[in-house]
N, C-alpha and C positions, 0 to 999 in steps of 0.2 A: 489573454488566454484564447487559444484557438477554438473555434466552433466546429472544426473538422475532427475526423477520427484520429486516434492515437493511443499511446501507452503512457501510463503515469505511475509514479510512486507517491503515495500520500504518507507523509511522516507525521506521527502522532506522539505526543509526550504523555507518558504515564508516570505520575508523581510517586506512586508506591505500588507494590505488588497488589494485584486485584484478582479475586476469584470471580470469574464472569461466566454465566451460562451462554452458550453459543448455539441456540436453536436445538436441533436434533443431534448435533455433535456431542453435546454434553457440557459439563462445566470444566473450565481450565483455569490455572493460575497463570496470569500474564505478568511478566516481570517488569519492574519499574525501569524506566529508561526511554529509549526511542524505538517505536515500533514502525516499521516500514511496510506498508501494504501496497502490493503491485496489482494494478488493474488495467483494463482497457476500456475505451469509449468508442462505440461504433454507431450508437443510435442518434436520433435527432438532437442537434445542439452539440454533439461531439464532446470533446474534453471539457469545455466550459460548463456544459449542462451536468455532466457526471460529477465534476468536482463541486459544483454548487449543491448537488444533492447531498454530498458528504458533509456539507456545512449545515444543512437544515436539521432542526429539531422541533418537535418530534417528527418521526417519519415511520412508515411501515418497516418492519425488520424483515428484509428480503434476503440480503446477502450476509455472509459471515461478518463483514466489516460493520454492518449496521448494529450488531450486538456489542461490539467493542467501542464504537464511536462515542456513546454517552459517557464513557469513563476516561477517555483520553482526548486531549485537544490538539488540533492541527498546528504544526510548527513550520512545515515547508511542503512544497510539492515540486517534483521533478517531472518533466514530460517531454515527449517527442511526438510530432505529428507523423501520420502515415497510415496506410491501409494494412500493412503487414501485421500479422499477429506476433507481437514481440513480448507479451507479458511473461511467458514461461522462461524465455532467455533472460529477461531482466531479473526475474525472481532468482534464478540460478546464479547470475553474476553478483547480485546483492549478497546472497548467502555465502559467496566465496570471499567477500571483503573482510579485512581485519576486524575482529571483534564481533562478527556476526554469529547469530544462532537462530534456530527455528523453534520457537517456544510451543507452537501448537501444530501437531501433524495434520496435514490436509486443510489447513485454514486457507480459504479462498480458492480452493481447487475443485469445485464441484464439476467443472467441465474439462478437466485435464488430469494427468497422472503425476503431476509434480509433487514433491514432498510437502511444499507449502508455498503460498504467496505472501506470507507474513514473516518478516525477519526482524529480529531484535538486535539493537546496538546499544552500547553504553552512552554513545553520543552520536550526533549527526555524522554520517560518513562523508567522504570526499567525492563531490559530484564529478569533478574532472577525471579522477581515476575511474569512476564508474562509467562515464561516457566513453572513455578510451576502451574499457573492457567490452562494452556492448557494441561499440562501433557506430553509435548514433550521436547526432547533435542533441544534447539534452539541456533543456531550459529549466530555470528554477524560479519559484516564487517563495519567499519566506513570509510566514504568517505572523512572526513575532518581531 
């Protein structure tokens, strides 16, 4: 995993529907299946550090994903390196893929105007189709 900056999708499996409080946003029902959270890593340690943070428990609940993470386990990560801000484009392209839905309006979008950076799928989507849609070389790590 790169220690440089980049964009990533963290795929989480949720075994059953869960009602989860998300900080000041309120409480939402997250559907069972695969939840894809799109983020970026620009700080020290880059992608490797950000994704390692998503693995740690317990941790301070700072971002929306921190509230979801205790209920869902990681199954895969897609990423691309680069300094360009791509997370909004990635979130939109994921939402256009077959079977996609946005279960929680505004999730992960505290610093942009996107509908959401969390997308639900019944199963893991096709990485190659996604990479072609975003026009990036997208790498993958499976956690299962």
